N, C-alpha and C positions, 0 to 999 in steps of 0.2 A: 609541518604538515600534521594534521590531526589524525589519530588512529580512529578508523570507523568501526572497529569491532565493538560489540556490546559487552559490557562488563556483566558477568553473571550475578554480581552483587546487586545490581540495579533491579533485576527481575526476580530475584530469589524471594524477597519478602521477609528476610530475617529481621531480628530486633533492631539492628543498627542500620538497616537498609532504608534508603529514601522512600522505597515503596510502602513502608509501614506508615508513612505520613499521608498516604493517599487512600481514600475510602474505596471499598470494592465497587461502588457505583461509579466513582470517578475513573477507576481502573478500567472498567468496561467501556466507558465513553472514550477514554484514551485509546484503547485497543481498536475500537471501531473507527475512530478518526485516523489512526495510524494505518489501518488496513485500507480505508478509503483513499488515503493519500498514495499508498503503494499502488492501488488499482489505477488511480489517475495517472501516475507516473508510467506504469506499464502500458496503459492505453496510448499515451503519447509516444512511447518508444515503438509500439507496434504499428502505428499509423503509416509510417513510411514504407513498411514492408508490403502493404496492400495497395499503395498508390499506383503502381505500374501494372496491376492486374487488369486484364480485359474482362468485360462482363458479357461479351457476346459468345457465340458458339452454341453447340447443341445442348450443353448443360449449364450455360450461363444464365444469369438472372436479369440481364439487360439493365435498363436504367434503374429499375427498382432495387437491384442489388447494390448499385452504386449509391443510391439514396440511403439505404439502410445499413451500409457497411460500418458506419461509425458505431451503431448500436451493437453490431456483432463484435466489433473490436472491444468495446467496453465490457460486454458480457464475457469475452475470452479473458480479459484482464482480471475481472472479478473472480472468475473460476480459477485462474492461476493463483490468486491470493488465497482463496479458500482451500486450495490444495497445498499450501505451504509458502507460496510466493518465492521471492528471491532474498528475503531477509531484511528488506527495507523497513517493514512495519516494526520489527523489533528495535531497530536502531532509532526510529522516530519516537517510538514509545519510551525508550530509555531516556532520550533527550527531554521529552515532555515531563517525565517523572523527575528528572534532575532539575528542570526549571521550576516545577511545583515545590520541590523541597528547599530551594534556595530562598533565603530571606529577601523580601522586596527591598530594592535600593532606594 
């Protein structure tokens, strides 16, 4: 079983680090992609939490709430990632950096 912890060496940017082989522009694109992936993952994990909620009642949004719920869940996932997330983006980014630094087979 593989260890899922992120090696500090991959994200430190030292001279011998694989991160030094990646340009700052690539690093920013990788970070955005990793965060988008984490937000998508969190969104999929949150969807079942809201499936059983009723939208009627005095403060319910009715059918409109049900229709727009997926947008709310996506926004909550993005907000969670922007507040630090659950650490998935760091792991994904470390793997992307490792893949970029490996020679093509």
